[in-house]
C-alpha positions in Angstrom: -199.7 52.0 35.4 -200.3 55.6 34.6 -197.4 56.2 32.1 -194.1 58.0 32.7 -193.5 60.9 35.0 -190.5 63.1 35.8 -189.6 65.7 38.4 -186.5 67.8 38.9 -185.5 70.1 41.7 -182.8 72.8 42.2 -183.1 73.2 46.0 -185.6 74.0 48.8 -185.5 77.4 50.6 -185.5 80.4 48.4 -184.9 84.1 49.5 -188.1 86.0 49.2 -186.2 88.9 47.8 -184.5 86.8 45.1 -184.3 89.0 42.0 -186.8 88.2 39.2 -184.0 87.5 36.7 -182.6 84.9 39.0 -186.0 83.3 39.2 -186.5 83.2 35.5 -183.0 81.9 34.9 -183.7 79.0 37.3 -187.0 78.4 35.6 -185.4 78.2 32.2 -182.8 75.7 33.4 -185.5 73.5 35.0 -187.5 73.6 31.9 -184.5 72.6 29.8 -183.8 69.7 32.0 -187.4 68.6 31.9 -187.4 68.6 28.1 -184.2 66.6 28.1 -185.9 64.1 30.4 -189.2 64.0 28.4 -187.3 63.4 25.1 -185.4 60.6 26.7 -188.5 59.0 28.0 -190.3 59.3 24.7 -187.3 57.4 23.3 -187.9 54.6 25.8 -184.8 55.2 27.9 -185.0 53.5 31.3 -185.7 55.6 34.4 -182.2 55.0 35.8 -180.7 56.4 32.6 -183.0 59.5 32.5 -182.2 60.6 36.1 -178.5 60.3 35.4 -178.9 62.3 32.1 -180.8 65.0 33.8 -178.7 65.5 36.8 -175.5 65.6 34.6 -177.1 68.6 32.9 -177.8 70.2 36.3 -174.2 69.5 37.4 -172.7 71.0 34.1 -174.8 74.4 34.6 -173.2 76.6 37.4 -176.6 78.0 38.5 -177.3 75.6 41.2 -175.1 74.0 43.9 -173.8 70.8 42.2 -170.9 70.0 39.9 -169.6 73.4 38.5 -170.9 76.1 40.8 -170.7 74.0 43.9 -170.4 75.6 47.4 -166.9 76.0 48.8 -165.4 74.4 51.9 -163.8 76.4 54.7 -160.6 76.0 52.8 -162.0 77.5 49.5 -162.1 74.1 47.7 -165.0 72.0 46.3 -166.0 68.6 47.8 -168.9 67.2 45.9 -171.2 64.2 46.6 -174.0 62.3 44.7 -176.1 59.3 44.8 -178.3 57.3 42.5 -180.8 54.5 43.0 -182.7 52.1 40.7 -186.0 50.9 42.1 -186.0 47.5 40.6 -183.9 45.4 43.1 -183.0 48.7 45.0 -179.6 49.0 43.4 -177.7 52.0 44.3 -174.4 53.9 44.2 -172.9 57.0 46.1 -169.9 59.1 46.3 -168.5 61.8 48.5 -165.5 64.1 48.8 -165.0 64.4 45.0 -162.6 67.1 44.0 -161.9 66.5 40.3 -164.8 64.5 38.8 -166.8 66.6 36.4 -170.1 64.7 36.8 -170.4 63.1 40.4 -173.7 61.5 39.6 -172.1 59.4 36.8 -169.4 58.2 39.2 -172.1 57.2 41.5 -173.8 55.3 38.7 -170.4 53.4 38.1 -170.1 52.4 41.8 -173.5 51.0 41.4 -172.7 49.1 38.1 -169.0 48.4 38.3 -168.4 47.6 42.0 -169.6 45.2 44.7 -170.1 48.4 47.0 -172.7 51.0 47.4 -170.6 53.9 48.4 -167.0 55.2 47.8 -165.5 58.5 49.2 -162.6 60.8 49.0 -159.2 59.3 47.8 -160.9 56.0 47.1 -163.6 57.5 44.9 -161.1 59.6 43.1 -158.9 56.6 42.3 -161.9 54.7 41.2 -162.8 57.5 38.8 -159.3 57.4 37.4 -159.5 53.7 36.7 -162.9 54.1 35.0 -161.7 56.8 32.8 -164.3 59.4 33.6 -163.8 63.0 32.7 -161.6 64.8 35.3 -160.9 68.4 35.6 -158.9 70.7 37.9 -160.8 71.8 41.1 -160.8 75.3 39.9 -163.3 74.4 37.2 -166.0 74.1 39.8 -165.3 77.4 41.6 -167.2 80.6 40.5 -166.5 84.2 41.3 -169.9 84.3 43.1 -169.1 81.5 45.4 -165.5 83.0 46.2 -167.3 86.2 47.2 -170.0 84.3 49.2 -167.3 82.3 51.1 -165.6 85.6 52.1 -169.0 86.8 53.5 -169.5 83.6 55.4 -166.0 83.7 56.9 -166.5 87.4 57.9 -169.8 86.4 59.7 -168.2 83.3 61.1 -171.1 81.2 59.8 -172.2 78.5 57.4 -174.2 79.8 54.5 -177.0 77.5 53.1 -177.7 79.7 50.1 -174.3 80.7 48.8 -175.8 83.4 46.6 -177.8 85.2 49.3 -175.8 87.7 51.5 -175.7 86.9 55.3 -178.6 88.5 57.2 -177.8 90.8 60.0 -174.1 91.5 59.3 -172.4 94.8 59.2 -168.8 95.6 58.5 -167.6 92.1 59.1 -169.3 91.9 62.5 -171.0 89.0 64.1 -174.1 87.7 62.5 -177.5 88.3 64.3 -178.7 85.3 66.2 -180.7 83.1 63.8 -184.0 81.4 64.6 -183.0 78.6 62.3 -180.7 76.0 63.8 -178.7 73.0 62.5 -177.9 70.4 65.1 -178.8 73.0 67.8 -176.5 75.7 66.3 -177.7 78.8 64.6 -177.1 79.4 61.0 -177.5 82.5 59.0 -179.5 81.9 55.8 -181.5 79.0 54.9 -181.8 78.2 51.1 -179.8 75.2 49.9 -179.6 74.6 46.1 -179.0 70.8 45.9 -180.2 69.3 42.6 -182.1 66.1 41.9 -184.3 64.1 39.6 -186.9 61.4 40.0 -188.5 59.4 37.2 -191.0 56.6 36.6 -190.7 55.1 33.1 -193.5 53.5 31.0 -192.8 50.2 32.6 -193.5 51.5 36.0 -189.8 51.4 37.2 -188.8 54.2 39.5 -185.3 55.7 39.9 -183.8 58.8 41.8 -180.6 60.8 41.8 -179.3 63.7 43.9 -176.1 65.8 43.7 -174.7 68.6 45.6 -171.6 70.7 46.6 -172.9 70.9 50.2 -172.8 73.9 52.5 -170.8 77.1 51.9 -168.0 77.4 54.4 -168.7 73.7 55.6 -165.9 71.9 57.4 -163.6 69.8 55.1 -164.9 66.2 55.2 -168.5 67.1 56.0 -170.9 64.7 54.4 -174.6 65.6 54.0 -177.7 63.8 53.1 -177.5 63.8 49.4 -175.3 60.7 49.0 -177.0 58.8 51.8 -179.4 56.2 50.6 -182.6 56.4 52.4 -182.0 60.0 53.5 -181.4 62.2 50.5 -182.2 59.6 47.8 -184.3 56.5 47.7 -186.1 54.4 45.0 -187.8 51.0 45.2 -190.5 49.3 43.2 -193.1 51.6 44.6 -191.5 55.1 44.5 -188.6 57.3 43.7 -187.6 60.2 46.0 -184.9 63.0 46.0 -184.6 65.4 49.0 -183.1 68.9 49.4 -182.7 71.1 52.4 -181.2 70.9 55.9 -179.0 67.8 55.4 -178.7 67.0 59.1 -182.5 67.0 59.6 -183.0 65.0 56.5 -180.4 62.4 57.8 -182.0 62.1 61.2 -185.5 61.5 59.6 -184.3 59.2 56.8 -186.7 61.4 54.9 -186.6 59.8 51.4 -187.1 56.3 52.7 -190.0 57.6 54.9 -192.1 58.5 51.9 -191.9 54.8 50.8 -192.4 53.5 54.3 -195.7 55.3 54.9 -197.0 54.2 51.5 -196.1 50.6 52.3 -197.2 50.5 55.9 -199.8 53.1 56.2 -201.3 52.6 52.8 -201.1 56.3 51.9 -201.0 57.5 48.2 -198.0 59.4 46.9 -199.4 62.9 47.7 -200.6 61.8 51.2 -197.1 60.3 51.9 -195.3 63.5 50.8 -197.5 65.7 52.9 -197.2 63.4 55.9 -193.4 63.2 56.0 -192.9 67.0 55.5 -195.3 67.6 58.3 -194.5 65.0 60.9 -190.9 63.6 60.2 -188.7 66.7 60.1 -189.1 67.8 63.6 -188.0 71.5 63.4 -185.9 70.9 60.3 -186.5 72.6 56.9 -186.5 70.6 53.7 -188.3 69.7 50.5 -188.5 66.6 48.2 -189.8 65.5 44.8 -191.3 62.0 44.2 -192.9 59.8 41.6 -194.9 56.6 42.1 -195.0 53.4 40.0 -198.5 54.5 38.8 -197.2 57.7 37.1 -198.0 60.0 39.9 -195.7 63.0 40.7 -195.6 65.1 43.8 -193.4 67.6 45.7 -193.5 69.0 49.2 -191.6 71.5 51.3 -191.8 73.5 54.5 -189.4 76.2 53.4 -190.1 79.6 51.6 -190.1 77.9 48.2 -188.3 75.3 46.2 -187.0 75.3 42.7 -188.9 72.5 41.0 -190.5 71.2 37.8 -192.4 68.1 36.8 -194.1 66.6 33.8 -196.3 63.6 33.0 -197.1 61.5 29.9 -200.5 62.9 29.6 -199.1 66.3 28.8 -199.0 68.0 32.2 -195.9 70.1 32.9 -195.2 72.7 35.5 -192.1 74.7 36.7 -192.3 76.7 40.0 -190.3 78.5 42.7 -192.8 79.4 45.4 
């Protein structure tokens, strides 16, 4: 074993013209989350505890699209989803359609620890949250002024916005958006830059874990479920590797992207970096996405085929890096 390692992400697909201040703000948040995770690992917390701790921090900060600051549905409300997976015995929990749970990733953890199930959604998940006594807030807590403005732009353009903070390309005076070369399930979308959050960790015992959380797409249909809560697609962990994905959810779902990393390591004998490169190159078809991963040997890797990805990683030997492009 090569010691502990941790990686975090704040979404794949970054506007090339993103203001420098916004980039630096994202880097500071990622660095803070890495520091939280590093401190926890040095205190001998288990990998599963560390990924939950870090994703809770990302959900609480409104900068990225999870928890407070989540993207809005077509009705102007927030519906959040999350998943978590513990490599040993491949235990997992997932939730969707949350409207009042302050930290969705922790409810996913409770699904894993306190129920015989792996996935709860909508009214059932909310009822479970009440019974477990988790912190609940009004839906308005998650809504920011920025998101209200971006929803208005999305509705004017009659489109789904992937990056809810980047104005729609090719619009003028509320007219129709220009045809986009980027498609989702064969339909054009306007801007590609989702900001899902995630964390992967391998602890000093070589145990891997992963967690992912998101508010989904701006102006999405009510009831839409993406890849983030789907085990094997947005999140996966086993005794070999932990993976968290971000990007075009429908493409990630079709490719079972997170599980594919483990599969090519198991069946093709690839190392972590080779596996990440392989699935990004050969498993996404024309989809756009990124991922972070750690191996039981203490390796850490990331890969993406988008303009950039908000990400950071650190290892026990002192290596630490935070990047956007």
